[in-house]
N, C-alpha and C positions, 0 to 999 in steps of 0.2 A: 742357470742351475739353481732348480728349487729348495724350497726348506727341504720336503717330502728326500728329494737325493742327498740333499744334504745330510740326514739324520739315519738315512740307508746306509750313508758311507761311514758317519759314526757305530753304528753297525757290525758293521766289518770288524773297523777296527777294534771294537768290544768282544765279538763273538772270538777273532781270532785272538785277540788274547787271552779269552777261558780257553782255549783250545790249548795254548803256552803253559799252562799253568804247571802242568806235571813236570814241566821240562826246565822249567827257570827253577835254580836253586835256592832254599832258604824259604819255599813259598810252601811245598809241604813238610810236613813230620816227618819222623822215626815211624809210623804207624802207614805212613800214604797218606795222611789227611792234609787237602787243602785247607790252609788258615786253621787248623786242626778242629776242625767241622765234618769236614766231608769229606770221602774218596770220590776221585775220576778218575773212571777207566778209560781204555780203549773204546768204548761205543761212545762214552759221554765227550771224549778228544773229536772220534770223526762224527757224530751230531752237530758238533761245535765248526767243526772248521766246513761240513757241508751248509750250514746256516751263512758261517761268513762268506761263502764264496755265494751264497742265495742272495743275501745281500749286498753284496760288492756289482755281483751281476746287475741288477735290478738298479742300483745307483748308476751304473755305465749307461743304462740301456735308454730310459725314461721316467718322465716323472710317474707316469702310470702306473711303469712296472715298478717306483719304487713305494706308490700308494696300496699296490698289491700285496706285496712284499711284506710292507709294514700290517696291513691288516690281519693278513695270514700267519705270520712270524704270531702277531698278539695274540692273535686267537690262542696259534696251540702252546706257547709257552705260557700264557697267564694260565688255561685249563690246566696244564703239567702241573704249575706252582701250587694251583686252588687242590690240586690232586694229592698233590705230596704233603701239603698241609694237612689233608682231611686224613691220608694213610698213608702216609710216613716213605709212600712209594708215588714216583712218578711213572707216567705210561712213555715218556720220548725215549727214555733207555732203557726201554722195555724190563724196570724194575717190577712196575705192578706185578706183572707175568711172572717173572724170575723170585722174588723175594715177596712175595703176596704183599697184606694189610700188613704192617708193624707198629709194632707200641712203644714209640719213641716219646720223649718230653716235649713236650707243648712247644719250650725255648729253641730245642735244637732243629724241631721241624721249621721253625720260623725259620733260624740261619740259613737253614739249609735249601729253604725253597723261597725265599727274598729275592734271591737274583733273578730268577725266573719268572715272579710275581713283578717283580721291578721294572726289565724289560720286556717283558709281555705286555703287562700294562701300559707302558710310555710306548710304548710299539702302535700299540690299539689305539691311544689317545692321539698320538699323532697321524694316524690313519683318518680315523674319523674328525677330527680336529682342524688337525695343523694344514688343511689342503688349499692352501692358497699360494698361489704360481711368482 
């Protein structure tokens, strides 16, 4: 078991947890906001679930598949987080197309996009620099 395969397994669990956020009592408030910050809809849940299954498939397959997952996933999620930070909407959940550019407080945009920036950034870092067998 290589480091990248272990990291891909970690992403499976993290993304599965993200997909489950709407279904755990106490995580969402009365307005449906997770942690009182952002709303997750069925498209977000599907995106997180598909990403989790992609991570699991890569981790179970090989070191190379895990590296490819980490690089592609990292680039996609990091870019989505950066876009959300800049425009208030990302592209992975089609928000930029359905909501357009949103004028939101910068602090809110940081909190709402930090998960994608952090997950994407670390995945990209791991795929590029932690490639030891």
